[in-house]
C-alpha positions in Angstrom: -1.8 6.6 12.4 -5.0 5.1 12.0 -5.2 1.9 13.4 -8.2 2.4 16.4 -6.8 3.1 20.1 -8.2 -0.5 21.9 -6.4 -2.1 19.1 -3.3 -0.3 19.0 -3.1 -1.0 22.7 -2.5 -4.4 22.0 -0.6 -4.1 19.3 3.9 -3.8 19.4 5.4 -1.3 17.8 6.3 -4.6 15.3 2.8 -5.2 14.5 1.8 -2.1 14.3 4.2 -1.4 11.5 2.9 -4.8 9.6 -0.8 -3.7 10.2 0.1 0.3 8.5 2.4 -1.0 5.4 -0.6 -3.5 4.8 -2.7 -1.2 4.7 -1.1 1.7 2.8 1.5 -0.7 0.8 -0.7 -0.7 -2.0 -1.2 3.3 -2.4 2.8 3.4 -2.0 3.5 0.7 -4.8 1.2 2.8 -7.1 3.2 5.9 -6.6 6.6 4.2 -7.1 7.6 1.3 -5.5 10.5 0.9 -2.6 13.7 1.4 -3.6 17.2 0.9 -1.5 19.8 3.7 -2.5 23.4 2.1 -2.4 26.0 3.1 -0.6 28.4 6.1 -2.3 31.8 6.3 -1.6 34.4 9.5 -1.6 38.2 9.7 -1.7 40.7 11.9 -0.4 40.2 15.7 0.8 43.1 16.5 3.4 46.0 14.4 4.0 45.1 10.6 4.7 41.4 11.6 4.8 38.2 9.7 3.3 34.5 9.7 2.9 32.2 7.0 2.9 28.3 6.5 2.7 26.5 5.5 5.8 24.6 2.4 5.9 21.5 2.8 3.5 17.9 2.8 4.1 14.9 0.9 1.9 13.5 4.4 0.6 10.6 5.4 -1.5 11.0 7.0 -4.9 11.2 10.8 -5.0 10.2 13.5 -6.7 11.4 15.2 -9.9 14.5 17.4 -9.5 14.3 20.9 -9.3 16.7 23.4 -10.9 19.7 23.2 -8.0 20.7 26.7 -7.9 16.9 27.9 -6.5 17.4 25.0 -3.7 19.5 25.8 -0.3 20.6 22.9 2.0 19.4 23.3 5.4 19.3 21.1 8.7 22.7 20.8 8.7 23.9 18.7 11.7 27.2 16.4 13.1 27.5 13.8 14.8 31.1 11.8 16.1 31.6 8.7 14.5 32.9 5.4 16.4 36.3 7.4 17.1 35.8 11.0 17.7 39.2 11.9 17.1 39.3 10.5 13.8 35.7 10.7 12.6 32.4 13.1 11.6 29.5 12.6 9.9 28.2 15.8 8.7 23.8 15.6 7.5 21.7 18.0 6.1 18.8 17.8 4.3 17.2 19.1 1.2 13.5 20.4 0.4 13.1 18.9 -2.9 15.2 16.2 -5.1 18.5 17.8 -6.1 21.2 16.3 -8.6 24.5 15.2 -7.5 24.9 16.3 -3.8 28.1 16.5 -1.9 30.3 17.8 0.2 33.5 20.1 0.6 35.9 20.1 3.3 39.2 21.2 4.3 41.3 23.0 7.4 41.0 26.2 5.5 37.6 28.2 4.6 39.9 28.8 0.9 41.1 25.7 0.3 38.5 23.4 0.7 38.5 19.6 -1.1 37.0 18.4 -4.8 33.6 17.2 -4.3 32.6 13.9 -2.3 29.7 12.5 -3.0 26.8 12.1 -0.6 24.4 9.6 0.1 20.6 10.6 0.1 17.9 9.1 2.3 14.2 9.7 1.5 11.8 9.2 3.7 8.0 8.4 1.8 4.9 9.4 4.1 1.5 8.4 2.2 -1.8 10.8 2.7 -3.2 8.7 5.8 -0.3 7.8 8.0 -0.8 10.8 10.7 -1.4 14.6 9.9 0.6 15.0 6.9 0.1 14.8 3.3 1.8 12.8 1.0 5.1 13.7 0.6 8.9 12.4 0.5 11.8 14.2 2.6 15.5 13.9 1.3 18.2 13.8 4.2 22.0 13.7 3.2 24.9 12.5 4.7 28.7 12.5 4.5 30.9 10.0 6.5 34.4 11.9 6.8 37.2 9.3 8.7 40.9 9.4 8.6 40.7 12.6 10.0 43.2 14.7 12.4 42.9 14.4 16.2 42.5 18.2 17.3 42.0 19.7 14.1 38.9 22.5 13.1 37.9 21.5 9.9 35.8 23.7 7.6 32.8 22.5 5.4 30.4 23.3 2.6 27.8 21.1 1.5 25.6 21.2 -1.8 24.7 19.6 -5.1 24.3 20.7 -8.6 23.9 24.2 -8.9 24.8 25.1 -5.2 28.6 25.0 -4.3 30.0 26.4 -1.2 32.9 27.2 -3.0 31.9 30.2 -5.2 32.6 33.1 -3.7 28.9 34.4 -2.7 28.4 31.0 -1.0 30.9 30.6 1.4 29.3 32.5 4.2 27.3 28.9 3.9 30.5 27.4 5.3 30.2 25.6 8.9 32.9 24.1 11.1 33.8 21.6 13.3 36.5 20.6 15.6 37.9 16.5 16.1 38.3 15.5 19.4 41.8 15.8 20.6 44.5 12.7 20.7 45.1 13.1 24.6 43.2 13.9 27.7 42.2 17.4 28.0 39.8 19.9 29.8 36.6 20.2 27.7 32.9 20.7 28.2 29.8 19.4 26.7 26.1 19.9 27.2 23.1 17.9 27.7 19.0 17.5 27.7 16.4 15.9 26.7 12.7 16.4 26.0 13.0 19.5 23.2 10.5 19.4 20.6 10.0 22.6 18.0 9.0 25.4 20.5 10.6 29.1 21.2 11.7 27.3 24.4 13.9 24.6 22.4 15.3 27.6 20.1 16.2 29.5 23.2 17.5 26.9 25.0 19.8 26.3 21.8 21.0 29.7 21.7 22.0 29.4 25.5 23.9 26.1 24.6 26.1 27.8 21.5 27.2 30.0 24.0 28.4 27.0 26.4 31.1 26.3 23.7 30.3 22.6 24.2 32.8 20.0 22.5 29.5 17.9 21.9 25.9 17.8 23.0 24.1 14.4 24.1 19.9 14.7 23.5 18.1 11.9 25.8 15.3 11.4 23.8 12.0 12.7 22.5 13.8 14.7 20.0 11.1 16.7 17.5 7.9 15.1 18.9 6.6 14.8 15.0 4.3 11.7 17.3 2.6 14.7 20.3 1.7 11.5 22.2 5.0 9.6 22.6 2.7 5.8 23.8 3.9 3.7 20.7 0.7 3.6 19.7 -0.2 3.5 15.6 -3.8 5.4 16.4 -2.0 8.7 17.1 -3.4 11.0 14.4 -1.5 14.1 14.5 2.0 12.0 14.0 3.1 14.6 11.2 6.4 13.7 9.8 7.4 17.3 8.4 7.6 18.8 12.2 11.2 16.8 11.9 12.0 19.5 8.7 11.0 22.3 10.9 13.2 20.7 14.3 16.3 20.3 11.7 16.0 24.1 10.9 15.6 24.9 14.7 18.6 22.6 16.1 21.3 23.3 13.0 22.9 27.0 14.8 24.2 24.6 17.1 24.2 21.6 15.5 26.1 22.5 12.4 29.3 22.9 14.6 28.9 20.7 17.7 28.0 17.2 17.4 24.8 16.6 18.2 24.5 13.2 20.1 20.7 11.4 19.9 19.3 8.8 22.3 15.5 7.6 21.5 12.8 8.3 23.6 9.4 6.7 23.5 7.7 9.2 21.1 10.8 8.9 18.3 9.2 5.2 17.6 7.5 5.9 14.3 5.7 3.0 13.8 5.6 3.6 9.7 9.1 3.4 9.2 10.5 0.0 10.2 9.5 -2.4 12.9 11.1 -1.6 15.0 9.9 1.9 15.1 13.2 4.0 14.2 13.7 4.0 10.1 12.8 7.6 10.3 15.8 7.9 12.7 17.8 6.2 10.5 17.7 8.4 7.5 17.6 11.5 9.7 20.8 10.6 11.6 24.1 8.9 11.7 25.4 7.8 14.6 28.1 5.5 15.7 27.4 2.1 14.6 29.6 -0.3 17.4 26.3 -1.1 19.5 24.9 -4.7 20.0 22.2 -4.6 17.3 21.9 -2.0 14.4 18.9 -3.5 12.9 16.7 -3.6 16.7 18.8 -0.8 18.1 20.0 1.8 16.2 20.3 4.4 19.2 22.6 2.2 20.8 26.4 3.1 20.9 29.4 4.4 22.6 32.3 6.7 22.3 35.1 8.6 23.8 36.3 11.8 24.3 39.2 12.5 26.2 39.0 11.0 29.2 35.4 10.2 29.2 33.3 7.3 28.1 29.4 8.5 26.8 27.4 6.0 26.5 23.7 6.3 25.1 20.8 3.3 25.5 17.4 2.5 24.5 15.4 2.3 27.5 12.3 1.6 24.9 13.6 -2.0 25.1 12.8 -2.6 29.0 9.9 0.3 29.9 7.3 -1.2 31.9 5.6 1.9 31.3 5.1 2.2 27.5 6.1 -1.3 26.4 5.5 -0.9 22.6 9.0 -2.3 22.0 9.6 -3.7 25.4 12.1 -7.1 24.8 12.9 -6.2 21.5 16.7 -6.8 22.3 16.5 -10.5 23.4 18.3 -9.2 26.2 21.6 -8.7 24.6 21.3 -4.6 24.8 22.1 -4.7 28.5 24.8 -7.4 28.2 26.3 -5.0 25.8 25.9 -2.7 28.0 28.0 -4.6 31.1 31.0 -5.4 28.5 31.0 -1.9 27.5 31.3 -0.6 31.2 34.0 -3.6 32.0 36.1 -2.5 28.6 36.0 1.3 30.1 36.3 0.6 33.6 40.3 -1.2 32.5 40.8 1.0 29.9 44.4 3.1 30.7 43.2 6.1 28.8 39.4 6.3 30.3 38.8 8.1 33.5 34.9 8.9 33.4 32.1 6.6 32.6 28.6 9.0 31.5 25.6 7.0 30.7 22.4 8.7 29.1 19.0 7.5 27.8 15.6 9.1 27.9 13.2 7.0 30.7 13.9 8.2 34.3 16.2 5.9 36.7 14.7 8.2 39.6 12.4 11.1 39.4 9.7 12.4 41.5 7.5 13.8 38.5 4.1 13.8 38.3 3.7 12.4 34.8 6.4 9.5 34.4 8.5 9.8 38.0 10.7 6.6 37.9 10.7 3.5 35.5 10.8 0.3 37.2 12.2 -1.5 33.8 15.5 0.9 34.2 16.2 -0.2 37.8 15.4 -3.8 37.2 17.9 -4.2 34.2 20.3 -1.3 34.4 20.6 0.3 37.9 22.8 -2.8 39.3 25.3 -2.1 36.5 25.6 1.3 37.0 26.6 0.9 40.9 28.7 -2.3 40.2 30.8 -0.6 37.7 30.6 2.5 39.7 29.5 4.6 36.6 30.1 8.5 37.5 27.0 10.1 36.0 23.5 9.4 34.8 21.9 11.6 32.7 17.6 11.2 31.7 14.9 12.9 30.6 11.2 11.7 30.0 10.1 14.0 32.5 9.7 17.9 31.5 12.1 19.4 34.5 15.3 19.5 36.6 15.7 17.0 39.1 18.8 15.6 40.5 19.1 13.0 43.0 21.4 12.2 46.2 24.0 9.8 45.6 22.5 6.4 45.7 23.4 2.6 46.3 21.1 -0.6 46.9 18.0 1.9 46.4 19.3 3.9 49.5 20.6 7.3 49.6 24.1 6.3 50.9 25.5 10.1 50.8 23.3 13.7 50.6 24.5 16.0 48.0 23.6 19.2 48.7 24.5 22.0 45.9 28.4 23.1 45.7 29.1 19.5 47.5 31.5 16.7 46.1 30.3 13.0 45.2 33.0 10.3 44.6 31.2 7.3 42.8 34.3 4.7 43.2 33.1 4.2 47.0 29.6 6.1 47.5 27.5 5.5 45.1 25.6 7.0 41.9 24.2 10.4 41.3 21.4 11.1 38.5 19.9 14.1 36.6 16.9 14.4 35.4 17.2 17.2 32.4 13.8 16.6 30.7 13.0 20.6 30.0 14.5 21.3 26.7 12.0 23.0 25.1 8.0 20.8 25.7 5.4 21.9 27.7 6.2 21.3 31.6 5.6 18.7 34.6 4.9 19.2 38.3 6.1 17.9 41.7 4.6 16.9 44.5 7.0 18.7 46.7 8.1 22.3 46.2 11.1 23.6 43.7 14.4 23.1 45.8 17.4 25.0 43.9 20.6 27.2 43.9 19.3 30.3 45.5 15.6 28.7 46.4 16.4 25.9 48.7 13.1 24.2 50.0 14.4 20.9 51.2 12.3 18.1 51.9 13.1 15.1 53.5 11.0 12.5 51.8 8.8 13.0 48.9 6.1 11.0 47.6 6.2 9.7 44.0 5.5 6.5 42.4 7.9 3.8 40.0 6.5 2.5 37.1 6.5 -1.8 37.2 5.2 -4.5 35.1 2.0 -4.8 37.4 1.4 -0.9 36.9 2.5 2.4 39.0 3.6 1.6 42.7 3.6 4.1 45.5 6.5 5.3 47.1 8.4 7.5 49.3 11.7 8.6 48.6 14.3 10.3 50.2 16.8 10.9 47.3 15.1 14.2 45.8 18.2 17.3 46.0 17.5 19.1 43.3 13.9 20.3 41.7 13.3 23.4 39.1 10.5 23.0 37.3 11.2 25.6 34.4 13.5 25.1 31.2 16.7 24.1 31.9 20.1 21.8 30.3 22.5 20.5 31.8 26.7 21.7 31.4 29.4 19.7 32.5 32.7 20.6 32.4 35.3 17.4 32.5 38.7 18.6 34.6 41.7 15.9 33.7 44.4 15.1 36.3 47.7 13.6 36.2 47.7 9.9 37.6 46.3 9.6 40.9 45.1 12.7 41.3 41.6 13.7 41.3 40.0 14.4 37.9 36.5 16.0 37.7 32.8 16.1 36.5 31.9 19.9 37.2 28.0 19.6 36.7 25.7 22.5 36.6 22.2 22.9 35.6 21.9 26.2 33.6 18.2 27.7 33.4 17.0 29.1 30.3 17.3 32.7 31.7 21.2 31.9 31.9 20.7 31.2 35.5 22.9 28.7 37.4 19.8 26.5 39.3 22.3 23.7 40.5 26.0 22.5 40.8 27.7 19.5 42.1 31.0 18.1 41.3 32.2 14.2 40.8 35.5 13.2 41.6 37.7 9.9 40.8 41.0 9.4 41.1 42.9 9.3 37.7 44.6 6.5 35.4 
């Protein structure tokens, strides 16, 4: 993005942000100057329900508005609030500035609420910052609360001149269903490293057929920054790729909460010192993390009997250190407190953790991240985390049961792990759409077994790459795929189960195993 490569290699994300702002601020201020949009509050729309705007971000002056009847919203995507039983955020995009954006919502498509004003967040990107020309992007958000658990809602988004309640526009309505009040069987899906491509679109289509309650995206979301090294020298950065990504994802994300975690390709230096200012304009995530200023992609939520925790490994990455240490250790402290809380919670059986960089992977590209192993793996084991989902490496790989960096139990396809006594299973699900990497060992997956007792790999440490020979690589599949998890609750004392499946882009199952834990 305009910084000499050698200089960028020595700059943190915050330093790159400062450099770019100093270089382009004069042009920016001449164009219109920085502004901050205030929060907007909405009123009741169904019994006991309210809406409010999400936290505003720093934005830049927008272009003149046009006739709203000529502009259709796109890129709708949902996210849970802190409590999926009662809170959902609806987000969307418009290609140009519009007047008075709003949302309508109701329990029936023919009985929607009055207009509830939405919050507008704009992103201005000047000429010279990457490959894109001088332009502004417009993102809209409505944070809904006091919803009813287990209820399906219909919603429509619009603005002056475009009202989804009008008969000719009711086809634009979307739906979502809040989390149930009690334990109930459900399915969720997960992958990382998607971007914009035919394969990304194909995986989305296959996801929708799984009927998931929510989807986890383990980082490297759109690839507007194609190099992902946390360096401002990337002249290929193009923020307009996000528009393509949100349009591609809408088929799923308009009805399935799309819960993202941030990877190295998601750090964009122009917008904020932490690199996440662009993401904060595009997404509204739960705000219960340790440090929203530095780590907006760190949060947790509970759906049914399962707690889900999103972490930011850019904070601990030795391989790509642009944000290394940004939290000052607060993320790890918060993470342990969350694990302790959920293990003690009477209504939580499983803990699933997802984030970008892999704790255990034998890819020839990134392999394993030593910072993750150092900071978080001991906590996974101490609190017997049930499943860890990563991306970063563009392939599917699943480990045996691991504890103390060693295999405690081989886990062949179709077998069951008991984390309370055995250890943790790790899945790399980074084949959602970007170009594939490679393994040093042959593929070995369901219907095509080629098991290897030892595999050559490496780990990224603070001193660089260190070779290692590992015994924990159980399943390897080098093609496009995603993860499906079927959660089966149980009565107290019986085994609740996570039935985990790797699904190829062809629809074929490439792996399956079970994680079992006695229900509380």
